[in-house]
C-alpha positions in Angstrom: 101.0 26.0 148.2 100.4 24.8 151.5 99.1 21.2 150.7 101.5 18.5 150.4 101.8 16.2 147.5 100.3 12.8 147.6 101.9 10.1 149.7 101.6 6.5 151.3 101.7 6.1 155.2 102.1 2.9 156.9 103.1 2.8 160.7 106.0 0.9 162.0 105.4 -1.4 165.0 109.5 -2.1 165.3 112.8 -1.0 164.6 113.2 -4.1 162.1 109.8 -3.3 160.5 111.2 0.4 159.7 114.2 -0.8 158.2 112.2 -3.0 156.4 109.7 -0.6 155.3 112.4 1.8 154.1 113.8 -0.7 151.9 110.8 -2.1 150.0 109.7 1.5 149.7 112.9 3.1 148.5 114.6 5.9 148.6 111.2 8.3 148.3 110.0 6.8 151.9 111.0 8.7 154.7 110.5 8.2 158.4 108.4 10.7 160.5 107.8 10.9 164.7 107.7 14.4 165.7 107.3 15.8 162.2 107.7 19.2 163.3 110.7 19.9 160.6 109.4 17.6 157.3 105.8 18.7 157.5 106.0 22.3 157.0 108.6 21.2 154.1 105.9 19.1 152.7 103.5 21.8 153.0 105.4 24.1 151.0 106.4 21.2 148.6 109.8 22.0 149.3 110.3 18.1 150.3 107.7 15.6 148.3 108.4 12.1 150.0 106.4 9.8 148.3 105.9 7.4 151.5 106.3 8.1 155.1 107.0 5.6 157.8 105.2 6.8 161.3 108.1 5.3 164.2 105.9 6.9 166.8 105.3 3.4 168.3 108.9 2.4 168.9 109.3 2.9 172.3 112.4 1.0 172.9 114.0 3.9 170.9 112.8 6.5 173.4 115.3 6.6 176.7 118.3 8.5 178.5 120.5 6.4 180.1 124.5 5.0 181.1 126.4 2.7 179.8 129.5 1.5 179.4 131.3 4.9 180.2 129.0 6.7 177.5 125.6 8.5 177.9 122.9 7.2 175.5 120.1 8.8 174.3 117.3 7.1 171.8 116.6 8.8 168.8 112.7 9.2 169.3 113.3 11.0 173.0 111.0 13.8 173.0 112.5 17.7 173.3 110.5 17.8 176.8 112.1 14.6 178.0 115.6 16.1 177.3 114.4 19.3 179.1 113.1 17.6 182.3 116.2 14.7 182.6 118.2 15.4 185.9 120.6 12.9 184.5 121.4 15.0 181.6 121.4 17.7 183.6 123.8 16.6 186.0 126.2 14.9 182.9 125.8 17.6 180.3 123.5 20.7 181.5 124.0 22.4 177.9 120.9 20.2 176.5 119.1 21.8 179.0 120.3 25.2 178.0 119.0 24.4 174.5 115.9 23.0 175.3 114.4 26.0 177.3 115.1 28.0 173.8 114.3 25.5 171.5 110.5 26.5 169.8 107.4 26.0 172.1 105.7 23.6 174.5 103.7 21.8 171.5 107.0 21.4 169.4 108.8 20.0 172.3 106.0 17.6 173.3 106.3 15.9 170.0 109.7 16.7 168.5 112.8 14.0 168.7 116.5 14.4 169.0 116.6 12.2 166.1 114.8 14.5 164.1 116.5 17.4 164.5 119.9 15.8 163.8 118.2 14.2 160.6 117.1 17.5 159.8 120.7 18.9 159.5 119.4 22.5 159.8 122.4 25.0 160.1 120.3 26.8 162.5 119.2 23.9 164.9 120.7 23.6 168.2 121.3 20.4 169.3 123.3 19.8 166.2 125.8 22.6 167.5 125.4 20.7 171.1 126.2 17.8 169.9 129.3 18.7 168.3 130.5 20.6 171.3 130.2 17.6 173.3 131.7 15.3 170.6 128.8 13.1 170.1 128.9 9.9 168.3 125.8 8.9 166.3 124.4 5.3 165.8 122.9 4.0 162.1 121.1 1.2 161.9 120.3 -0.8 158.8 119.3 -4.4 157.8 123.0 -5.4 157.8 123.3 -4.1 161.3 124.7 -1.2 163.1 127.6 1.4 162.5 128.4 4.7 164.7 129.8 7.7 163.1 130.9 11.3 165.0 128.9 13.8 164.8 130.8 15.6 162.4 130.5 12.5 160.1 126.9 12.2 160.7 126.2 15.9 159.2 127.6 15.9 155.2 125.7 19.4 154.4 122.9 21.6 154.3 119.9 19.1 155.2 122.1 16.1 154.1 123.2 13.4 156.9 125.2 10.0 156.4 122.2 7.8 157.1 121.7 6.0 153.9 118.6 4.7 152.1 117.2 1.7 154.1 119.0 3.0 157.6 117.9 4.8 160.6 119.2 6.9 163.3 118.5 4.8 166.7 120.5 6.5 169.5 123.4 9.3 170.1 126.2 8.4 172.7 128.3 11.2 174.6 131.4 9.9 176.2 131.5 10.5 179.9 134.6 12.0 181.1 135.6 13.4 184.4 135.7 17.5 184.8 133.1 18.0 181.9 131.0 21.9 182.0 129.0 22.7 179.2 126.7 25.3 178.5 124.6 26.9 175.1 124.2 30.5 174.3 121.5 31.7 172.0 119.9 35.0 170.5 116.6 34.9 168.7 114.5 37.7 167.5 111.6 36.1 170.3 111.2 33.4 172.3 111.1 30.1 170.6 112.5 31.8 167.3 115.3 30.3 165.3 118.5 31.5 166.3 120.1 34.4 164.9 123.5 32.9 166.5 124.0 30.2 169.2 127.1 28.9 170.7 127.7 25.4 172.3 130.9 24.8 174.5 132.1 22.1 176.6 135.2 22.0 178.6 137.3 18.8 180.3 139.1 20.4 183.3 141.9 19.1 185.6 143.1 21.4 188.0 142.3 24.4 186.2 143.7 23.2 183.2 141.6 22.4 179.8 142.2 19.3 178.9 139.9 19.4 176.1 137.3 21.5 174.8 134.2 21.6 172.2 132.8 24.6 170.3 130.5 24.6 167.9 127.9 27.6 166.3 124.5 27.4 164.6 122.7 29.7 162.5 125.9 31.0 161.1 126.9 29.0 158.3 125.4 26.8 155.6 125.7 23.9 158.6 126.6 23.8 162.0 130.2 25.3 162.3 132.9 23.2 164.5 135.3 25.5 165.4 138.5 23.1 165.7 140.9 26.3 166.0 139.2 27.6 169.1 139.6 23.9 170.4 143.3 23.5 169.6 143.8 27.0 171.2 141.7 26.0 174.5 143.6 22.8 174.9 146.5 22.5 177.6 145.4 26.4 178.6 144.3 27.2 182.1 141.4 28.9 182.3 140.9 32.8 181.9 138.9 35.6 180.1 141.6 36.3 178.0 141.7 32.6 176.5 137.8 32.7 175.8 138.3 36.4 174.4 140.6 34.9 171.7 138.6 31.7 171.4 135.7 34.1 170.6 137.6 36.1 167.8 138.4 32.5 166.1 134.8 31.9 166.1 133.8 35.1 164.6 136.4 34.8 162.2 135.8 30.9 161.5 131.9 31.3 160.8 130.4 32.4 157.4 126.8 34.1 158.0 124.7 35.5 155.4 122.9 38.6 155.9 119.5 37.8 156.0 115.9 39.3 157.9 117.7 38.5 161.0 120.6 40.3 160.7 123.7 41.9 158.9 127.0 39.4 158.6 129.1 41.8 160.5 126.4 41.7 163.4 126.0 38.0 163.2 130.1 37.4 163.4 129.9 39.6 166.4 127.4 37.9 168.1 128.8 34.7 167.7 132.0 35.6 169.5 130.1 37.5 172.4 128.1 34.2 172.4 131.0 31.7 172.5 132.6 33.8 175.2 129.5 33.4 177.0 129.2 29.8 176.6 132.7 29.0 177.1 132.7 31.4 181.0 129.2 29.1 182.0 131.0 25.8 180.7 134.0 26.2 182.6 132.2 27.3 186.0 130.4 24.5 185.4 133.5 21.9 185.4 134.7 24.0 188.2 131.2 23.6 190.0 131.3 27.7 190.7 128.2 28.7 188.8 126.4 31.2 190.6 
């Protein structure tokens, strides 16, 4: 089946209007912006929303900026804008790493960070990126805003903390000194879903890791937050031996399944290798020593 089930459609002109539409139409309504995740699922009838609320006119949700010690990204910010942003590349180059290997120009021109995070696909790159950076998600409903951590945001496979009548409006990332970040990915071909991917962030002071973030994509039912590796890294001096041990933890703590992209052992090995690469690049960037 390659034809969506029948659905209603309306176009929102404001955030308040979009939220009102979601409340009026009920739990079977879905927001749509780029549509590159939702529409293919609708064609296969894996998703059958009764109504679509188009939010492409909500330009107030398309921005990248700094405020109050945080870098804020509007939920409607397109992948191409994340890729091209000099501010984002300066503060968190991990985004440019990821965007360079996400899909193709057609998808990057229309897809949004909000859509990627709300899809909650375990193989999706930006969920790992935001987990490593310890991002916070701003969810808005009729009763106002609430802010949740990225871990609280992703409840399970294809499931988020966004409730009925609510929408994700922004992602906020704390800006701290000594930051370095990187994303590494291996796929079968350019623009494909990952066989495995690793995101890493470190915050360094005097050659010592003050804090760290490590997350994996495509090697579990959800994005894997490798908290044991983070605990290992905190307070330690930068070294290849330390990164190798963190990589071993990543390999052990992920839970891949065998499929057409590879066997379980191969994916575990790849998760470790990519963790090492991401940590090395993140550390080099934190020290401003990237080749």
